[in-house]
C-alpha positions in Angstrom: 0.0 0.0 0.0 1.4 3.4 -0.9 1.6 6.1 1.7 -1.5 8.3 2.2 -1.3 11.7 4.0 -4.2 13.4 5.7 -4.0 16.8 7.3 -6.1 18.9 9.6 -5.7 22.6 10.7 -5.9 23.0 14.4 -5.8 26.7 15.6 -3.6 27.7 12.6 -1.2 24.8 12.8 -1.2 21.8 10.5 -1.2 18.3 11.9 -0.5 15.5 9.4 -1.2 11.8 9.6 0.7 9.6 7.2 -0.1 5.9 6.8 1.0 3.0 4.6 4.8 3.6 4.5 6.1 2.3 7.8 5.5 -0.6 10.2 3.4 -2.4 7.6 3.3 -5.7 9.6 1.4 -4.0 12.4 -2.4 -4.1 12.2 -2.3 -0.3 12.1 0.4 2.4 12.0 0.6 6.1 11.4 3.2 8.9 11.5 1.8 12.1 13.1 3.6 15.4 12.7 3.1 19.0 13.7 6.0 21.4 13.3 9.2 19.5 13.9 7.6 17.1 16.3 7.0 13.6 14.8 5.7 10.5 16.5 5.0 7.0 15.2 2.0 5.1 16.6 1.4 1.4 15.9 -1.4 -1.0 17.0 -1.3 -4.7 17.1 -3.7 -7.5 18.2 -3.1 -11.2 18.8 -4.8 -13.6 16.6 -6.5 -15.5 19.4 -8.0 -14.5 22.7 -6.1 -15.0 26.0 -7.7 -17.8 27.9 -8.7 -17.7 31.6 -9.1 -14.0 32.0 -12.1 -11.8 32.6 -10.7 -8.5 31.4 -9.5 -6.8 28.2 -5.6 -7.1 28.0 -4.7 -3.7 26.6 -1.1 -2.5 26.8 0.0 1.0 25.9 3.6 2.0 25.7 4.9 5.5 25.1 8.6 6.2 24.6 10.6 9.4 24.0 13.8 8.6 22.1 16.6 11.1 23.1 17.7 11.2 19.5 14.4 13.0 18.8 15.9 16.1 20.5 19.4 15.5 19.2 20.9 14.2 22.4 22.6 11.0 23.6 21.2 9.4 26.8 23.1 10.0 30.0 24.3 7.2 32.3 26.6 4.2 31.7 24.6 2.2 29.1 23.9 5.2 26.8 20.5 3.9 25.7 16.9 4.4 26.8 16.0 2.3 29.8 12.9 1.9 31.9 10.1 4.4 31.2 10.5 7.8 32.8 7.6 9.2 34.8 6.5 11.5 32.0 6.4 8.5 29.6 4.3 6.5 32.1 1.8 9.3 32.5 1.5 9.8 28.8 0.8 6.1 28.3 -1.9 6.2 31.0 -3.6 9.1 29.3 -3.8 7.2 26.0 -5.0 4.0 27.8 -7.7 5.8 29.7 -8.9 7.6 26.4 -9.3 4.4 24.3 -9.9 1.5 26.7 -13.7 2.1 27.2 -14.4 2.0 23.4 -13.3 -1.6 22.8 -15.9 -4.4 22.8 -16.6 -5.5 26.3 -16.1 -9.1 25.4 -12.7 -8.6 23.7 -10.0 -10.9 25.2 -7.3 -10.7 22.5 -4.1 -8.9 23.5 -3.9 -5.4 22.0 -0.8 -3.3 22.2 -0.4 0.4 21.2 3.2 1.6 20.9 4.0 5.3 20.6 7.6 6.3 19.7 8.7 10.0 19.6 11.0 10.2 16.6 11.6 14.0 16.4 11.0 16.9 18.8 11.1 20.6 18.1 11.0 21.5 21.8 7.9 23.5 21.0 5.0 21.0 20.4 4.4 18.3 23.0 4.1 14.9 21.3 1.7 13.5 23.9 -1.4 14.9 22.2 -0.2 13.6 18.8 0.2 10.2 20.4 -3.4 10.0 21.6 -4.8 11.1 18.2 -2.3 8.7 16.5 -3.5 5.8 18.7 -7.1 6.4 17.7 -6.1 6.8 14.0 -4.0 3.6 13.9 -6.8 1.6 15.7 -9.7 3.0 13.7 -8.1 2.4 10.3 -6.9 -1.0 11.3 -8.8 -4.3 11.4 -8.8 -4.2 15.2 -12.4 -4.0 16.5 -12.2 -0.3 17.5 -15.1 1.4 15.9 -15.6 4.7 17.6 -12.7 7.2 17.0 -11.7 9.8 19.5 -9.8 13.1 19.4 -7.6 14.7 22.0 -6.6 18.3 22.7 -4.7 20.2 25.3 -6.2 23.6 26.3 -4.8 26.2 28.6 -6.1 29.4 30.0 -3.5 32.2 29.8 -4.1 35.9 30.1 -7.8 35.3 30.4 -8.0 33.4 27.0 -8.1 29.8 26.0 -5.2 28.4 23.8 -5.5 25.1 22.1 -2.5 22.7 21.9 -0.2 25.4 23.3 3.6 25.3 23.0 5.7 24.5 26.0 6.4 28.2 26.6 2.7 29.1 26.5 2.0 26.4 29.1 4.4 27.9 31.7 2.2 30.9 32.5 -1.2 29.1 32.3 -3.6 29.2 35.2 -5.4 26.2 33.8 -4.2 23.2 31.8 -6.4 20.4 30.6 -6.0 17.4 28.4 -9.4 16.3 27.1 -10.3 13.2 25.0 -13.7 12.8 23.5 -15.9 11.3 20.8 -18.0 13.5 18.5 -20.6 14.1 21.1 -19.2 13.3 24.5 -16.1 13.6 26.7 -14.1 10.5 27.4 -11.2 11.5 29.6 -10.0 14.6 31.5 -6.6 15.3 33.0 -6.2 18.8 34.4 -4.3 21.0 36.8 -5.3 24.6 37.7 -4.6 27.4 40.0 -7.9 27.5 41.8 -10.1 28.0 38.8 -13.9 27.9 39.0 -16.0 24.9 38.0 -17.7 26.9 35.2 -14.3 27.9 33.8 -13.3 24.2 33.7 -16.5 23.3 31.7 -15.9 26.2 29.3 -12.4 25.0 28.6 -13.7 21.5 27.9 -16.4 22.9 25.5 -13.7 25.0 23.8 -11.4 22.0 23.3 -14.2 19.8 22.1 -14.7 21.8 18.9 -11.2 20.9 17.9 -11.5 17.3 19.1 -14.3 16.9 16.4 -11.8 18.0 13.7 -9.5 15.2 14.6 -12.4 12.7 14.5 -13.5 14.1 11.1 -10.1 13.5 9.7 -10.0 9.9 11.0 -13.4 9.1 9.4 -12.2 10.4 6.1 -9.0 8.3 6.4 -11.0 5.2 7.3 -13.1 5.6 4.2 -10.0 5.6 2.0 -7.6 3.2 3.8 -9.6 1.5 6.5 -9.4 -2.3 6.8 -12.4 -4.5 7.4 -12.8 -5.1 11.1 -12.1 -8.5 12.5 -15.2 -10.2 14.0 -14.8 -11.2 17.6 -16.9 -14.0 18.8 -17.5 -13.9 22.5 -17.4 -17.2 24.3 -20.9 -18.6 24.5 -22.1 -19.6 27.9 -24.3 -22.7 28.1 -28.0 -21.9 28.7 -28.2 -24.5 31.4 -25.3 -22.9 33.3 -27.0 -19.6 33.2 -30.3 -21.1 34.4 -28.7 -23.0 37.2 -26.6 -20.1 38.5 -29.7 -17.8 38.4 -31.5 -20.4 40.5 -28.7 -20.5 43.0 -28.5 -16.7 43.3 -32.2 -16.2 44.1 -32.4 -14.4 47.5 -28.6 -14.6 48.0 -27.6 -11.4 46.2 -29.5 -9.4 48.8 -26.8 -10.5 51.3 -24.3 -8.4 49.4 -26.0 -5.2 50.5 -25.7 -3.4 53.8 -22.2 -4.5 54.7 -20.1 -2.6 57.3 -16.7 -3.3 55.8 -14.9 -4.4 52.6 -14.0 -7.6 54.4 -17.6 -8.4 55.2 -18.6 -7.9 51.6 -15.8 -10.2 50.5 -16.9 -12.9 52.9 -20.4 -12.7 51.7 -19.3 -12.8 48.1 -17.0 -15.8 48.8 -19.8 -17.7 50.5 -21.9 -17.4 47.4 -19.0 -18.4 45.1 -18.4 -21.5 47.2 -22.0 -22.6 46.8 -21.5 -22.2 43.0 -18.3 -24.2 43.1 -20.0 -27.0 44.9 -22.6 -27.2 42.2 -20.1 -27.2 39.2 -17.3 -29.7 39.6 -16.5 -29.5 35.9 -13.7 -27.0 35.2 -15.2 -25.4 32.0 -18.7 -25.1 33.4 -17.3 -23.7 36.7 -15.5 -21.0 34.8 -18.7 -20.1 32.9 -20.8 -20.2 36.2 -18.4 -17.8 38.0 -18.6 -15.5 35.0 -22.4 -15.5 35.1 -22.2 -14.9 38.9 -20.0 -11.8 38.2 -22.4 -10.4 35.7 -25.5 -11.0 37.8 -23.7 -9.5 40.8 -22.8 -6.4 38.8 -26.4 -6.0 37.4 -27.9 -6.5 40.9 -25.7 -3.9 42.6 -26.2 -1.3 39.8 -30.0 -1.8 39.7 -30.2 -1.7 43.5 -28.4 1.6 43.6 -30.5 3.1 40.8 -33.8 1.9 42.2 -33.3 2.5 45.9 -31.1 5.6 45.9 -29.0 3.8 48.6 -25.6 2.2 48.4 -24.2 -1.2 49.3 -22.8 0.1 52.6 -26.0 1.9 53.5 -24.9 5.5 52.6 -27.0 8.0 50.8 -25.7 9.0 47.4 -24.1 12.2 48.6 -22.9 10.9 52.0 -19.2 11.0 52.8 -17.7 8.3 55.0 -16.5 9.1 58.5 -13.3 11.3 58.4 -10.5 11.3 61.0 -7.5 13.6 60.8 -4.3 13.8 62.8 -1.2 16.0 62.4 2.3 15.6 63.9 2.0 11.8 64.3 5.7 11.0 63.9 8.4 12.3 66.4 11.4 12.8 64.2 10.1 13.6 60.7 9.8 17.2 59.6 6.0 16.9 59.1 3.5 14.2 59.2 -0.3 13.6 59.1 -2.7 10.7 59.1 -6.0 11.1 57.1 -8.6 8.4 57.3 -11.9 8.3 55.3 -13.9 5.2 55.9 -11.5 2.3 55.1 -9.1 4.4 53.1 -6.1 5.8 55.1 -3.0 7.8 54.0 0.0 8.5 56.2 1.8 11.5 54.6 5.3 12.5 55.6 7.0 15.7 54.6 10.8 16.1 54.4 12.5 19.5 53.9 15.8 19.6 52.1 18.2 22.1 50.4 18.6 22.9 46.7 21.0 20.0 46.5 18.0 17.7 47.0 16.1 18.9 44.0 15.2 16.3 41.4 16.8 16.6 38.0 14.3 15.7 35.3 15.7 15.0 31.8 13.2 14.9 29.0 12.7 16.2 25.4 12.5 19.8 26.7 16.0 19.5 28.2 17.0 19.4 31.9 14.9 20.9 34.6 14.8 20.7 38.4 11.9 20.0 40.7 11.8 21.4 44.2 8.4 19.9 45.1 7.9 16.1 44.8 5.0 13.9 45.9 5.4 10.2 45.9 2.6 7.7 46.4 3.2 4.2 47.8 0.6 1.4 47.7 1.9 -1.6 49.7 0.0 -4.9 49.4 -1.1 -4.9 53.1 -3.3 -1.9 52.4 -5.8 -4.3 50.7 -4.9 -7.3 52.9 -2.9 -9.0 50.2 0.5 -10.8 50.1 2.8 -9.6 47.4 6.5 -8.8 47.1 7.5 -5.1 47.2 8.7 -3.9 43.9 9.5 -0.6 42.2 6.5 1.8 41.8 3.8 0.6 39.5 2.2 2.7 36.7 -0.8 3.2 39.0 1.4 4.5 41.8 3.2 6.8 39.5 -0.2 8.1 38.2 -1.7 8.6 41.6 1.4 10.4 42.9 1.4 12.7 39.9 -2.3 13.6 40.4 -1.8 14.4 44.1 1.4 16.4 43.2 -0.4 18.6 40.7 -3.3 19.0 43.1 -1.0 20.8 45.6 1.5 22.4 43.2 -0.2 25.8 42.9 -0.3 26.4 46.7 3.4 25.6 47.3 5.2 28.8 48.2 7.9 30.0 45.7 11.6 29.6 46.4 12.0 33.2 47.3 9.5 32.8 50.1 10.4 29.3 51.2 13.8 28.2 49.9 13.4 24.6 50.8 13.2 21.5 48.5 10.0 19.7 49.6 9.3 16.0 49.3 6.0 14.4 50.5 5.5 10.6 50.6 2.0 9.2 51.0 2.0 5.7 52.5 -1.4 4.1 51.8 -2.1 2.0 54.9 -5.6 1.0 54.0 -7.5 1.3 50.8 -11.2 1.0 49.9 -11.8 3.8 47.3 -9.9 6.9 46.2 -6.6 6.7 48.0 -5.2 9.3 45.7 -7.7 11.9 47.1 -6.9 10.8 50.6 -3.3 11.4 49.7 -4.1 15.0 48.8 -5.8 15.6 52.2 -3.1 13.9 54.2 -0.3 15.7 52.3 -1.9 19.1 52.9 -1.9 18.5 56.6 1.6 17.1 56.5 2.9 20.1 54.7 1.3 22.5 57.2 2.7 20.4 60.1 6.1 20.8 58.6 5.6 24.6 58.7 5.5 24.9 54.9 3.5 28.2 54.3 1.1 26.8 51.7 -1.3 29.5 50.5 -4.4 27.5 51.5 -5.4 23.9 52.3 -6.3 21.5 49.5 -8.8 18.6 49.7 -9.9 16.0 47.1 -12.9 13.8 46.5 -13.8 11.0 44.1 -17.2 10.7 42.5 -18.7 7.6 40.8 -21.5 7.0 38.4 -24.2 4.4 37.9 -26.0 4.8 34.6 -28.7 2.9 32.6 -30.0 4.5 29.5 -31.1 8.1 30.4 -31.1 7.3 34.1 -28.0 7.9 36.2 -26.9 8.5 39.8 -23.7 10.3 40.8 -22.1 8.8 43.9 -20.0 11.0 46.3 -17.0 9.4 47.8 -17.0 6.1 46.0 -15.9 2.9 47.7 -14.1 0.0 46.0 -17.3 -1.9 45.0 -18.9 1.2 43.5 -15.6 1.9 41.6 -15.4 -1.7 40.3 -19.0 -2.0 39.2 -19.6 1.7 38.3 -19.1 3.7 35.1 -16.8 6.5 36.3 -14.0 7.5 38.5 -14.1 11.3 38.7 -11.5 12.9 41.0 -11.5 16.6 41.8 -9.1 18.4 44.1 -9.2 22.0 45.2 -9.3 24.6 47.8 -12.3 26.6 49.1 -11.6 29.0 46.2 -11.4 26.7 43.2 -10.2 23.6 41.5 -6.5 22.6 41.5 -6.8 19.2 39.6 -9.2 17.0 37.8 -8.9 13.4 36.6 -11.8 11.6 34.9 -11.8 8.0 33.8 -14.9 6.3 32.3 -16.0 2.8 31.4 -18.8 4.0 29.2 -18.7 5.9 25.8 -18.6 9.4 27.3 -20.5 12.0 29.3 -22.0 15.3 28.3 -21.3 18.9 29.4 -24.4 19.3 31.6 -23.4 16.2 33.4 -19.9 17.6 34.0 -21.4 20.8 35.5 -23.5 18.7 37.9 -20.6 16.5 38.9 -18.2 19.4 39.5 -20.9 21.1 41.7 -21.3 17.9 43.7 -17.5 17.6 44.1 -17.2 21.2 45.3 -19.9 20.6 48.0 -18.0 17.5 49.2 -14.6 19.2 49.1 -15.8 22.0 51.4 -17.1 19.4 53.9 -13.7 17.6 54.0 -11.9 20.9 54.4 -13.9 21.6 57.5 -12.6 18.4 59.1 -9.1 19.3 58.1 -9.3 22.8 59.4 -10.6 21.7 62.7 -7.3 19.8 63.2 -4.8 22.2 61.7 -6.2 25.4 60.4 -3.0 26.9 59.2 0.7 26.0 58.8 2.8 25.8 62.0 4.7 29.0 62.8 8.1 27.3 62.6 9.7 24.3 60.9 10.9 21.2 62.7 14.1 21.4 64.8 15.3 18.4 62.7 15.0 20.2 59.4 18.0 22.0 57.9 18.2 25.7 58.5 18.1 27.9 55.4 18.9 31.6 55.0 18.6 33.7 51.9 20.6 36.8 51.1 19.9 39.1 48.2 23.1 40.6 46.7 23.8 42.9 43.8 24.6 41.0 40.6 28.0 42.8 40.3 29.0 41.4 43.7 28.6 37.7 42.6 32.1 37.5 41.1 33.6 39.1 44.2 31.8 36.6 46.5 32.9 33.6 44.4 36.5 34.8 44.1 39.1 33.7 41.6 38.5 30.1 40.8 35.8 29.9 43.5 38.4 30.5 46.2 36.3 32.7 48.4 33.1 30.6 48.4 35.1 27.3 48.8 36.9 28.8 51.8 33.6 29.7 53.5 32.1 26.2 52.8 35.3 24.5 54.0 35.5 26.5 57.2 31.8 26.5 58.2 30.5 23.3 56.8 27.5 25.1 55.4 26.1 24.6 51.9 25.9 27.7 49.7 24.1 28.2 46.4 24.3 31.3 44.3 21.6 32.1 41.7 23.5 34.3 39.2 20.3 35.4 37.5 18.5 36.8 40.6 21.5 37.5 42.9 20.0 35.2 45.6 22.5 33.4 47.9 21.0 30.5 49.8 22.9 29.2 52.9 21.9 25.9 54.5 23.1 23.9 57.4 21.8 21.7 60.1 24.0 23.7 62.5 22.6 27.1 63.4 26.1 28.4 64.4 27.6 27.3 61.0 24.7 29.0 59.2 25.3 32.3 61.0 29.1 32.2 60.6 28.7 31.6 56.8 26.2 34.5 56.7 28.7 36.7 58.5 31.6 35.9 56.2 29.4 36.4 53.1 28.2 39.8 54.2 31.8 40.8 55.0 32.7 40.1 51.4 29.8 41.7 49.6 29.4 44.8 51.8 31.6 47.8 51.1 33.7 49.0 54.0 32.2 52.0 55.7 34.1 55.0 57.2 33.9 55.0 60.9 32.8 51.4 61.3 34.7 48.8 63.3 35.5 45.4 61.8 37.2 42.1 62.8 40.3 41.8 60.6 43.1 39.3 60.0 46.7 40.4 59.8 48.0 39.3 56.4 51.4 41.0 56.1 53.8 42.8 58.4 55.9 45.7 57.1 58.3 48.2 58.8 55.6 50.9 58.4 52.6 48.9 59.6 50.4 45.8 58.7 48.1 45.0 55.9 44.8 43.5 57.2 41.9 41.8 55.5 38.3 42.1 56.8 37.2 39.6 54.1 38.9 38.0 51.1 39.9 40.8 48.7 38.7 43.4 51.1 41.3 45.0 53.4 43.6 48.0 54.0 46.6 49.4 55.8 47.0 49.6 59.6 49.8 52.2 59.8 52.4 51.8 62.5 51.1 55.1 64.1 47.6 53.6 64.5 48.6 50.3 66.2 48.8 51.6 69.8 48.7 54.7 71.9 52.2 53.9 73.0 55.2 54.5 70.8 55.6 51.5 68.4 59.2 51.0 67.3 58.8 47.5 65.7 55.4 46.4 64.4 56.3 42.7 65.1 56.4 43.5 68.8 52.7 44.1 68.7 51.4 42.0 65.8 52.1 38.8 63.9 50.6 37.4 60.7 47.4 35.5 61.3 46.4 37.6 64.3 42.7 38.5 64.4 42.2 42.1 65.7 39.5 44.8 65.9 40.1 47.8 63.6 38.2 50.9 62.7 38.1 52.4 59.2 39.5 55.9 59.5 40.0 56.8 55.9 39.0 55.8 52.4 40.8 57.7 49.6 39.5 58.5 46.1 41.0 55.3 44.7 39.2 53.2 47.4 42.3 52.5 49.5 41.4 52.0 53.1 43.3 53.0 56.3 42.6 51.2 59.6 43.2 52.2 63.2 43.6 49.7 66.1 44.5 52.4 68.5 41.1 54.2 68.2 39.2 50.9 68.9 41.4 50.2 72.0 41.0 53.8 73.2 37.2 53.6 72.7 37.0 50.3 74.8 39.1 51.9 77.6 36.7 54.8 78.1 
């Protein structure tokens, strides 16, 4: 097949999709380009379904090759290794956008691979990847029949910008990545600086106009190069198995309602499963019987919620589970907090560090440094399971990133709080929305550490049960409602506005009116949770932990930086060596940051720095070091490169015949500046200092 090229104009920029030239053995493949950014997206499906599973095995991989930006990877091996955090998050956005639109019965392995081939350091390839994934799937023979489009929208200077450049994103007060079909929204990933719910919906509506342009292009491409879709035959369940299971379940599914804990629900469910296992000794029939049980259980719970307006654990649809908050729970950490909501519990611990603790991030934009990090840990005991501890999963990376962006806008700037900040959320118990519990616990932990955050942030997760035109939004979803529901809609924010949104669906999208209703519900719940948090710790503590490093900032004139550093760094190295303090100099702002765990070392370093950067003043007394003895006096330094002459006549009130009788090199003495000539030469007096002390 010859190469075919399709183009669409998005806000004045051309995006092209080229198919038929590369990766021809894949089921579908496309090269997507805008500007100098190019990404290849392929889609492959196994010929046969995977046996013994009850889920759709979709795998999405996103990889940024360093050659795309004209660089060679760092490190010993000089090749790309395990996925970076940004790559994992991009892959998750693609997965969440397309997964709901595959046939529910599909059990064939499907893999989407996205490889960034070229980067112009202006256009982010992640949006191209989502659109490329839909294009490659929709034009392939894989049974993906509803195309999606994806756009990023930011609000900057009061206006919306579609698919902004990296530079345009830096000053944005709102940034959203939205995927959708022609009529509905499929996926939302957003961060904001306390924007209103209405602004968020307006941004989504604005982006959706361009999403439809991407979909229009895909439909045109499918008409020209699309392959016939493979027919997937779902495994047929024997009618007698269905009939027998339905008979066994009569009256028993009611037992799954009105449980007090996740453990009680599991026990009730296992009891029913055991009855089924006793009735079906045959392996194949047992597998079918358990599948029927799962479907009937899901139908029962969903219909029960819709028809009774109550939930499996007895709560009303807007009811939040019991909340407990504690701050300062660990004795030696810099800040800590325990947040519990029902059976979900997060222990958040804050650690304060210096600029040396910042994380270097290397990606296609180049190197950058992060001074605020939030890491999420989900150990197996949090759900009562046995499993080896491994490196963070994709889910852990995603949840940590969501909580981090939820808090990012309230973290004080480096000029106000010059610490590097790391928060770790240890999930100790989980039954629904541990990421939003992490937001709450982390807020309290930061305030306990004395971090002057601008205002507290809380988060809540909403669920959805829908059937035709009927639906119910569930506030604070538990695990069962998440598992059998249609949506996981997480919203974090302060009392003044939204800071982050993440929406995942299992259905083919939601409308704008629904989003307004859901965001209003989330705001109501968020304010309730903030009340609980404020009752425990209403504002950041007035001082940081005694165990945290001490940091001091000094603002100096830019023309003094060279003087402070000294030839070959001699001056600054000397101060670091003698005091043990860490010193960082920002040569763009003239900010000098001194840090040390020892208060005395901090003050001594400050004293020596000020001595170097401050001009000597006439009439002021200084502590000086004798550097050289002559027959007419001594040359003394107040600081490196800053000294003058102590004339023999100014050493003592007594007659001085030989300077060495009174001074030797290395002596530290008090001197007073008695003259500064036109050339800046300084004359000291020790005699006047001694006479002043004797009065």
